C-alpha positions in Angstrom: 71.6 91.8 73.8 70.9 93.0 77.3 71.2 91.9 80.9 75.0 91.6 81.3 75.8 94.7 83.3 75.2 93.7 86.9 76.8 94.4 90.2 78.5 91.5 92.1 76.0 91.0 94.9 78.3 89.2 97.3 80.7 92.2 97.3 78.1 94.9 97.6 77.8 96.8 100.9 74.2 96.6 102.3 73.7 100.3 101.8 74.7 100.0 98.1 72.5 96.9 97.7 69.5 98.9 99.1 70.3 101.8 96.8 70.6 99.4 93.7 67.2 98.0 94.5 65.7 101.5 94.8 67.0 102.3 91.3 65.8 99.0 89.8 62.4 99.3 91.3 62.2 103.0 90.6 63.0 102.4 86.9 60.3 99.7 86.9 57.7 102.2 88.3 58.9 104.9 85.9 58.4 102.5 82.9 54.9 101.8 84.1 54.2 105.5 84.3 55.5 106.0 80.7 54.1 102.9 79.0 51.8 100.9 81.3 52.0 97.7 83.2 53.1 95.3 80.4 56.3 97.2 79.6 57.5 96.7 83.1 58.7 93.3 82.0 61.3 95.0 79.8 63.1 96.6 82.7 66.8 95.7 82.3 69.8 95.6 84.5 71.8 97.5 81.9 69.5 100.5 81.9 69.4 100.3 85.7 73.2 100.7 85.7 73.0 103.5 83.1 70.5 105.3 85.4 72.8 104.8 88.4 75.9 106.0 86.4 74.2 109.1 85.0 72.7 110.1 88.4 76.2 110.0 89.8 78.0 111.8 87.0 75.3 114.5 86.7 75.0 114.7 90.5 71.2 114.5 90.4 69.8 114.7 94.0 68.4 111.3 95.0 64.9 111.3 96.5 63.0 108.2 97.6 59.5 107.1 98.4 57.8 103.9 99.5 55.7 102.1 96.9 54.2 98.6 96.5 55.5 96.1 94.0 53.3 94.3 91.5 55.0 91.1 92.5 54.4 91.7 96.2 51.6 94.3 96.6 51.3 94.0 100.4 54.8 95.1 101.1 56.0 98.5 100.2 59.6 99.1 99.0 61.8 102.1 99.0 62.1 103.3 95.4 63.8 106.2 93.6 61.3 109.0 92.9 60.3 109.7 89.4 62.3 112.4 87.7 63.4 113.7 84.3 66.6 111.6 84.1 64.8 108.5 85.3 62.1 109.1 82.6 64.8 109.5 80.0 66.2 106.1 81.0 62.8 104.5 80.9 62.2 105.8 77.3 65.7 104.8 76.3 64.9 101.3 77.6 61.9 101.2 75.2 64.0 102.4 72.3 66.7 99.8 73.0 64.0 97.0 73.2 62.8 98.1 69.8 66.3 98.2 68.5 66.9 94.6 69.6 63.6 93.5 68.1 64.5 95.1 64.8 67.9 93.5 64.8 66.4 90.1 65.7 63.9 90.4 62.9 66.6 91.2 60.4 68.6 88.1 61.5 65.7 85.7 61.6 62.2 86.9 60.8 59.3 85.2 62.6 55.6 85.9 63.3 56.3 86.3 67.0 59.0 88.9 66.5 56.8 90.8 64.0 53.9 90.8 66.5 56.2 92.1 69.2 57.5 94.9 67.0 53.9 95.8 66.1 53.0 96.0 69.9 56.0 98.2 70.4 55.1 100.7 67.6 53.0 103.1 69.7 55.4 102.9 72.6 58.4 103.6 70.3 56.5 106.6 68.9 55.9 108.0 72.3 59.6 107.5 73.3 60.8 109.0 70.1 58.7 112.2 70.8 60.3 112.4 74.3 63.9 111.5 73.1 64.2 112.3 69.4 68.1 112.4 69.5 68.3 109.0 71.1 65.7 107.5 68.7 67.7 109.0 65.7 71.0 107.6 67.2 69.5 104.1 67.4 68.0 104.3 63.9 71.4 105.1 62.5 73.0 102.4 64.6 70.6 99.8 63.3 71.4 100.6 59.7 75.2 100.7 60.5 74.8 97.4 62.3 73.2 95.7 59.3 76.0 97.0 57.0 78.7 96.0 59.5 77.4 92.5 59.7 77.8 92.1 55.9 81.4 93.3 55.9 82.9 92.7 59.4 85.7 90.2 59.7 85.9 90.3 63.5 83.5 90.7 66.5 85.0 94.1 67.3 84.1 95.4 63.9 80.6 94.1 64.2 80.3 95.6 67.7 81.4 99.0 66.6 77.9 100.4 65.7 76.4 99.3 69.0 79.3 100.7 71.0 79.0 104.0 69.2 75.2 104.0 69.9 75.7 103.5 73.7 78.4 106.2 73.7 76.1 108.7 72.0 73.2 107.8 74.3 75.3 108.6 77.4 76.5 111.8 75.8 72.9 112.9 75.1 71.4 111.9 78.4 74.2 113.5 80.4 74.1 116.7 78.5 77.7 116.1 77.5 78.6 116.3 81.2 82.0 114.5 80.8 83.9 113.4 77.7 85.1 110.2 79.3 81.5 109.1 79.7 81.2 108.6 76.0 84.4 106.5 75.9 83.1 104.4 78.7 79.8 103.9 76.9 81.5 102.7 73.8 83.5 100.1 75.8 80.4 98.9 77.6 78.6 98.5 74.3 81.5 96.3 73.1 81.3 94.3 76.3 77.6 93.7 75.9 78.0 92.7 72.3 80.7 90.2 73.0 78.8 88.7 75.9 75.7 88.4 73.8 77.5 86.7 70.9 79.1 84.2 73.2 75.9 83.5 75.2 73.8 83.0 72.1 76.4 81.0 70.1 74.7 77.7 70.1 71.2 79.2 69.6 72.4 81.3 66.6 74.2 78.3 65.1 71.0 76.2 65.3 68.7 78.9 63.9 71.2 80.3 61.4 71.0 83.8 62.9 74.0 86.1 62.6 76.8 85.7 65.2 80.0 87.6 64.8 82.0 85.0 66.8 80.8 82.2 64.6 81.6 84.1 61.5 85.1 84.9 62.8 86.0 81.5 64.1 83.6 79.1 62.4 83.4 76.7 65.4 80.5 74.3 65.4 79.3 75.0 68.9 80.3 76.9 72.1 82.4 74.1 73.5 84.5 73.9 70.3 84.8 77.6 70.3 86.1 77.9 73.8 88.3 74.8 73.5 90.1 76.2 70.4 89.9 79.9 71.0 88.8 80.4 74.6 92.2 81.6 75.8 92.4 84.2 73.1 88.8 85.4 73.6 89.4 85.7 77.4 92.5 87.8 76.8 90.4 90.1 74.6 87.7 90.2 77.3 90.3 91.0 80.0 91.9 93.8 77.9 88.4 95.2 77.4 87.6 95.1 81.1 91.0 96.7 82.0 90.3 99.6 79.6 86.8 100.1 81.1 88.4 100.4 84.5 91.1 102.8 83.2 88.4 105.1 81.8 86.3 104.8 84.9 89.2 106.2 87.0 88.9 109.5 85.2 85.2 109.8 85.8 84.0 111.8 88.8 80.9 110.3 90.4 79.0 111.5 93.5 76.4 109.5 95.4 76.4 106.2 93.4 80.1 105.5 93.2 79.8 102.4 95.4 77.5 100.6 93.0 79.3 101.8 89.9 82.7 100.7 91.2 81.4 97.3 92.3 79.7 96.7 88.9 82.8 97.6 86.8 85.5 96.1 89.0 83.7 93.0 90.2 80.3 92.6 88.4 81.5 92.6 84.8 84.4 90.1 85.3 82.2 87.8 87.4 79.5 87.7 84.7 82.1 87.1 82.0 83.7 84.3 84.0 80.3 82.8 84.6 79.6 82.8 80.9 83.1 81.4 79.9 82.8 78.6 82.4 79.1 77.8 81.7 79.7 74.3 80.3 82.1 73.3 83.1 79.6 74.5 85.7 82.4 76.3 87.5 79.9 79.1 88.1 76.2 78.5 88.4 74.2 80.8 86.2 71.7 82.9 88.2 69.3 85.7 87.4 68.4 87.5 90.6 65.7 90.1 90.5 66.7 92.9 92.8 
């Protein structure tokens, strides 16, 4: 359910690319400080963006330091220094990983997923102690999600609990800094949900796991879905992206506006087009580690 909120690298200024890397690597180091080495594998692009967005909205001063990377221990990189907001994002990352694991288990139980949930138990407990409101928000969202998946007749209805959860998380972490932030969070949650449902369509059809798009349209596979309903789905995606940009215009950001603008104006549409054109190979799917 995560990994869809990325900047459009070709359109990033070098200074913004360097800043993005410092946030990504800084969050990775922060996760290590909170939960140890293994959890660093869970660092996500989505939480990196949330950290960048919140630092800009809350106008948190940015401080940097040079640290070595576990993937390249002989070369130090410039990373964002650890701080309260970065720690909150790291713990939120853990709680969202647990949320996804719970949701996956409910859709299709397996021994591997149960083992992963068990390994996350102590880390979730620690994150819950640090961010009880966020943990409570995601617990409510999980139960609302399960109920929505039983009654929803469209992907938008099924995406509502997750959108509300992201909205509430941004409100909590920002200290209710700006009302538009919650609206933007809801829309981003809907975007991630739609992207995930489209990306996993064939996998979910094969395994029998829940997929809101499959329930709504009943297509046998992704190719059939996009052949019959691709134009309507793209129009919905475009409307969602347009609304995201409308809300963003009302959001004052200082210091990180270059990355946020690039991500919302160029990154989200580029990732969506890549996914819609996957079978035609019009866009080559890449996952670049910053």
